C-alpha angles and dihedrals in degrees: 000000000000118000115265117259135209119226121184117206134185103190109067106117087330092296132111111250137179122223122206111189145170135152093290108033142033113196121192117198124188111198093180092054099062094295087282127167099237100187140007107190120193097213102201088063097027086232124152101214094196125072118245115194108245091207100044116053123209109278143149104277121228110237111249095027118141101264098218093054095053100031107134095177130233122108121312135150134243121220141194095352145004109216118024111297146173113231122178089348093304125115116234123200129240110296093001136260108306106065095061097043130113102230126206113233144186123190119217140182127194142139095012094308133102130199152138131245115215130188136182135179108215110233099219108027095035095226121157105224122191127185128180119192116195130180119204133204088257091062096250122133121218121202117197116191133191125181118186124186106223092173128103097244139055106270124212115205152159119229121189137176111226113195113164113208126204109236141179134181086276092065132089132195121221134195131167120257107302146141118262117219117191125215106233092205092060107034098158114168091342096061094120096045123100113274089242131028141144120275131281108021125066119187117208110178107305093342124094114202121203100212092199090070121082109220123216113278090239088073090062097214126172127196129187125167147132119250108215139173089031117194091215139004107258145089131187148188124209131195100212092191092069099015096238117146129189125189146173123228114198142164108266089203087067100031102040094174139028119214127204125209109178127173110189093181090307101107121047087333089284121153102203140125118206113197107197122191103198141182092231149337160279110044094236104089097211092050091049092050094045090053091050094239096123129099124234132199121199120223108291093009121133132208115203129180142152128228123196123209115194136179121205131180129208102046130097099205141008121242095166141000117203129211091267091057097254112145124209122205117247109255114255114255113263127213116248 
């Protein structure tokens, strides 16, 4: 396989972007639009794995904008909060400081890999945030993150990955064994289910919902929950029509939960599943802090972690994803 290459462009939606590409993947990164990964295209199937909002083009966000109204899709990150919050007597905007930032960046290529290093100094919390995105010959993408507290005080926070996946009724969503915790403020389709239950089945009245299955958009379903007590640190999405799976492998000591926001036609007619490894829950910052599920960095302290994104063809589901990114198909159910 040829070595990956880096191509810098200046014309995509009027923004500078960086392309990382090899025979399997094309990755489009927009530093000026919150440092987001705009597209991950699996080239053998010409499939963009990420969801791009058809009604909101890629643009440079205005800090303080309502996130939902300007969400263009792709993969961004949320820090230090989800919904608006007050932290250490400072007000933080909807979905935090990172997604609307103009990140510095520097592409690189060495030893058969290509990538881009991005950095951003958060304007309110004063954190130095660094993110390296590297594509390998095998078609995997490695994300390396560093958060450093440059402020004078201990800083409590939430940090969440926010990749939005394009889905259809041919897709399925997989997690390891875990406990599902619903958010009472946003019940969606699961409003009559217990507030906690074991993945993957939710019972609402006399109906049992297999949450792995993506329903047709015409049913207008909406799911939102926190995945907790995870048996392993991974999550995955599979297109069963072409047997292409993509998954994230992460450190569960850093990301102790994984949220799911999924609109299957049920919110603004979007058909999207956002799988969100997160340092805590719930989304209300005060409730998260009161429950002790937040993270804190002392002045000068750094949090570093790696996340692996992998694409694999030839399987129709994901029962496990190992630390090297290899996904194993979920065993077929057997009759007792």
